[in-house]
C-alpha positions as CSV (number, residue, x, y, z in Angstrom):
1,M,12.3,16.9,-49.2
2,N,13.7,13.4,-49.6
3,S,11.3,10.1,-50.9
4,N,11.9,8.4,-47.5
5,L,10.7,11.5,-45.2
6,L,7.8,11.8,-47.6
7,K,7.2,7.7,-47.1
8,R,7.5,8.3,-43.3
9,I,4.9,11.4,-43.3
10,A,2.7,9.3,-45.6
11,S,2.9,6.4,-43.4
12,A,1.9,8.4,-40.6
13,V,-0.8,10.3,-42.1
14,V,-2.2,6.9,-43.0
15,L,-1.5,4.9,-39.9
16,L,-2.1,7.4,-36.9
17,P,-5.9,8.2,-37.6
18,L,-6.5,4.4,-38.0
19,L,-4.6,3.8,-34.8
20,I,-7.0,6.3,-33.0
21,L,-9.8,4.6,-34.3
22,I,-9.3,0.9,-33.2
23,I,-8.0,2.6,-29.6
24,F,-11.1,3.9,-28.9
25,K,-13.8,2.3,-31.0
26,A,-12.5,-1.3,-31.5
27,P,-13.8,-4.3,-29.3
28,F,-11.6,-5.3,-26.9
29,F,-11.2,-8.9,-28.4
30,L,-10.4,-7.5,-31.8
31,I,-7.6,-5.5,-30.0
32,K,-6.0,-8.6,-28.6
33,I,-6.2,-10.1,-32.0
34,L,-4.4,-7.1,-33.9
35,V,-1.9,-6.7,-30.9
36,L,-1.3,-10.9,-31.5
37,I,-0.8,-10.0,-35.3
38,V,1.8,-7.4,-34.4
39,A,3.5,-9.9,-32.1
40,I,3.9,-12.5,-34.6
41,L,5.0,-10.3,-37.3
42,S,7.5,-8.6,-34.8
43,L,8.7,-12.2,-33.9
44,R,9.0,-13.2,-37.6
45,E,11.2,-9.8,-38.3
46,W,13.5,-10.7,-35.2
47,N,14.2,-14.5,-36.3
48,E,15.1,-13.4,-39.8
49,L,17.4,-10.9,-38.1
50,F,19.3,-13.9,-36.7
51,S,18.5,-16.1,-39.3
52,L,16.6,-18.6,-36.9
53,P,15.1,-21.8,-38.4
54,K,11.6,-21.9,-39.5
55,S,10.3,-24.5,-36.7
56,Y,11.1,-21.5,-34.1
57,L,8.8,-19.0,-35.6
58,W,5.9,-22.0,-35.9
59,C,6.3,-22.9,-32.6
60,S,6.5,-19.2,-31.0
61,I,3.2,-18.6,-33.0
62,L,1.6,-21.5,-31.4
63,L,2.8,-20.4,-28.0
64,Y,1.6,-17.0,-28.8
65,F,-1.9,-18.1,-30.1
66,G,-2.5,-19.8,-26.2
67,L,-0.9,-16.9,-23.9
68,F,-2.3,-14.0,-25.6
69,W,-5.9,-15.4,-24.4
70,Q,-4.9,-16.2,-21.2
71,N,-4.8,-14.0,-18.2
72,F,-1.5,-13.9,-15.3
73,P,-0.9,-16.5,-13.6
74,L,-1.9,-18.9,-16.1
75,N,0.2,-17.4,-19.4
76,L,3.0,-17.4,-16.9
77,F,2.8,-21.1,-16.0
78,L,2.1,-21.8,-20.0
79,F,5.4,-19.6,-20.7
80,F,7.8,-21.7,-18.4
81,I,6.4,-24.9,-19.5
82,F,7.3,-23.9,-22.9
83,L,11.1,-22.9,-22.1
84,I,11.5,-26.0,-20.1
85,F,10.2,-28.3,-23.2
86,S,12.1,-26.4,-25.6
87,F,15.7,-26.1,-23.7
88,S,14.9,-30.0,-23.1
89,F,16.2,-30.4,-26.8
90,Q,19.3,-28.7,-25.6
91,L,19.9,-30.8,-22.8
92,F,20.5,-34.0,-25.0
93,R,22.0,-32.4,-28.1
94,F,23.9,-29.3,-26.6
95,Q,26.3,-27.5,-29.1
96,A,27.4,-24.1,-27.5
97,E,27.3,-22.4,-30.8
98,V,24.0,-23.5,-31.5
99,F,22.9,-22.3,-28.0
100,V,24.4,-18.9,-28.6
101,R,23.5,-17.8,-32.0
102,Q,19.7,-20.0,-32.4
103,F,18.1,-20.6,-29.0
104,F,19.4,-17.9,-26.7
105,P,18.5,-14.7,-29.4
106,F,15.1,-17.1,-30.0
107,F,14.0,-17.0,-26.2
108,F,15.0,-13.2,-25.9
109,G,13.2,-12.2,-28.8
110,L,10.2,-14.3,-27.8
111,T,9.7,-13.2,-24.2
112,Y,10.6,-9.7,-25.0
113,I,8.1,-9.3,-27.5
114,Y,5.4,-11.1,-25.8
115,F,5.7,-9.1,-22.2
116,S,6.4,-5.8,-23.9
117,L,3.1,-6.0,-26.1
118,S,1.0,-7.8,-23.6
119,S,1.4,-5.0,-21.3
120,L,-0.6,-2.8,-23.7
121,I,-3.3,-5.1,-23.5
122,E,-3.2,-4.8,-19.6
123,I,-3.5,-1.0,-19.8
124,I,-6.6,-1.2,-21.1
125,S,-7.8,-4.0,-18.8
126,D,-6.3,-2.3,-15.6
127,F,-6.8,1.3,-16.4
128,S,-8.4,2.6,-19.6
129,R,-8.1,3.3,-23.2
130,E,-7.4,6.8,-22.6
131,H,-4.1,5.8,-20.6
132,L,-2.7,3.6,-23.4
133,F,-3.3,6.5,-25.9
134,Y,-1.5,8.5,-23.6
135,L,1.4,5.9,-23.6
136,L,1.6,5.5,-27.1
137,M,1.1,9.4,-28.4
138,T,4.0,10.0,-25.8
139,V,6.1,7.5,-27.3
140,F,5.5,8.3,-30.8
141,A,6.1,12.2,-30.3
142,N,9.4,11.0,-28.8
143,D,10.3,9.2,-32.0
144,T,9.3,11.8,-34.1
145,G,10.6,14.7,-32.1
146,A,13.6,12.8,-32.0
147,Y,13.9,12.1,-35.8
148,F,13.2,15.9,-36.7
149,A,15.5,18.0,-34.4
150,G,18.5,15.3,-35.1
151,K,17.8,16.0,-39.0
152,I,17.8,19.9,-38.4
153,L,20.0,20.6,-35.2
154,G,22.0,17.2,-34.7
155,K,25.8,17.8,-34.0
156,T,26.7,15.8,-30.8
157,P,26.5,12.2,-31.4
158,F,24.4,10.0,-28.7
159,F,26.1,6.8,-28.0
160,V,28.1,6.6,-31.6
161,K,28.8,2.7,-31.6
162,I,25.5,1.8,-31.6
163,S,23.7,4.3,-33.6
164,P,25.9,6.6,-35.2
165,R,23.2,8.7,-36.8
166,K,21.5,9.8,-33.3
167,T,22.4,13.1,-31.3
168,W,21.8,14.7,-28.0
169,E,19.9,17.3,-30.1
170,G,17.8,14.6,-31.3
171,F,17.3,13.3,-27.7
172,G,16.3,16.6,-26.6
173,G,14.0,17.2,-29.1
174,G,12.2,14.1,-28.6
175,L,11.7,14.8,-24.9
176,G,10.5,18.2,-25.3
177,L,8.0,17.2,-28.0
178,S,6.7,14.3,-25.7
179,F,6.2,16.7,-23.0
180,L,4.1,19.0,-25.3
181,V,1.9,16.1,-27.0
182,G,1.5,14.5,-23.4
183,Y,0.7,17.8,-21.9
184,L,-1.9,18.0,-24.8
185,V,-3.6,14.4,-24.2
186,N,-3.9,14.9,-20.5
187,L,-5.1,18.2,-20.9
188,K,-7.9,16.5,-22.9
189,F,-8.8,13.5,-20.6
190,S,-7.3,15.0,-17.3
191,L,-5.3,11.5,-16.5
192,F,-2.8,12.8,-14.2
193,D,-2.4,15.7,-11.9
194,V,0.7,17.8,-13.0
195,K,3.7,16.6,-11.3
196,T,2.3,12.8,-12.3
197,Y,2.3,14.0,-15.8
198,F,5.9,15.4,-15.6
199,L,7.2,12.0,-14.2
200,V,4.9,9.6,-16.6
201,T,6.1,11.7,-19.5
202,F,9.5,11.7,-18.6
203,L,10.1,7.7,-17.7
204,V,8.2,6.8,-20.5
205,A,9.9,8.9,-23.2
206,L,13.3,8.0,-21.5
207,S,12.0,3.8,-22.0
208,G,11.4,4.4,-25.5
209,T,14.9,5.9,-26.2
210,F,16.4,3.1,-24.6
211,G,13.8,0.8,-26.3
212,D,15.1,2.2,-29.6
213,L,18.8,1.7,-28.8
214,L,18.7,-1.9,-27.7
215,E,16.9,-2.7,-31.3
216,S,20.1,-0.4,-33.0
217,A,22.3,-2.6,-30.5
218,V,20.9,-6.1,-32.2
219,K,20.5,-4.6,-35.4
220,R,24.4,-3.8,-35.3
221,S,25.4,-6.9,-33.8
222,V,23.8,-9.0,-36.9
223,G,25.2,-5.8,-39.6
224,R,21.4,-4.9,-40.3
225,K,20.1,-1.6,-40.9
226,D,16.5,-2.2,-40.6
227,S,14.6,-5.1,-39.7
228,G,12.6,-5.4,-42.7
229,A,10.4,-3.6,-45.2
230,L,6.8,-3.6,-44.2
231,I,6.4,0.0,-43.6
232,P,7.3,2.9,-45.8
233,G,10.2,5.1,-44.7
234,H,10.3,3.4,-41.7
235,G,11.5,-0.1,-42.5
236,G,10.3,-3.0,-40.7
237,L,7.6,-3.5,-38.1
238,L,10.6,-3.7,-35.5
239,D,11.8,-0.3,-36.6
240,R,8.5,1.1,-35.8
241,I,7.7,-0.2,-32.3
242,D,11.0,-0.9,-30.8
243,S,10.9,2.2,-28.8
244,L,7.2,1.0,-27.7
245,L,8.5,-2.6,-26.6
246,L,10.3,-1.1,-23.7
247,A,7.9,2.0,-22.9
248,G,5.0,-0.4,-22.8
249,P,5.8,-2.6,-19.8
250,I,7.4,0.5,-18.0
251,G,4.6,3.1,-18.4
252,Y,2.2,-0.3,-17.1
253,L,4.4,-0.9,-14.3
254,I,4.4,3.4,-13.3
255,L,0.7,3.1,-13.9
256,K,0.6,0.1,-11.5
257,I,2.7,1.8,-8.6
258,L,0.9,5.0,-9.0
259,S,-2.6,3.6,-8.5
């Protein structure tokens, strides 16, 4: 067993029980603070991927502190005010290269990370902690199943230009473990009927896979293997939550539609 795998297992053993404890026992305001911290750390890694100026990060942190304590539609209003304000500087000193290499990736990352992680808070607000637990376990099971199935059985490349190590066998293993873990969680909390469970699990796992591929495409475009080195065995925080960044809002949207 290689050292990277051992680190990955050790990280999961420590972080998973802590995550479960936070989901079910932590006060709601503490969860919002933790999500805010995750958002700031993720945005920091994103900015480092694109070598963006530090001023971009500090402006984003100030915006996040405002956004995470507001509800829709005020947070959306604040977000667009920030967009207009930040873009106004581009109007007076527009440079195509700066816009492509700095402003566009900055604003995409700012938007993607905020709306993805804020959707986790909305799931607790509009539904329940059990629904959030179901979503997280489904996504993490998909990641874990894909990793081990790919290691053991992987032969057929899966979008090789984006991520050479991902395989169709890994994709199938991830989906299979998602259904198993989702079934056990649903059995415990009785969140969905059988048909709904299959639909929700499939769409969440699939969107998680696309989220993983999206971050892989970003890292490949800037010539990086990992977004950081925060979590042993996983790389950066973005490397750990990349699937969740797309699965979170998709899962929330599915729950809203079903409700």
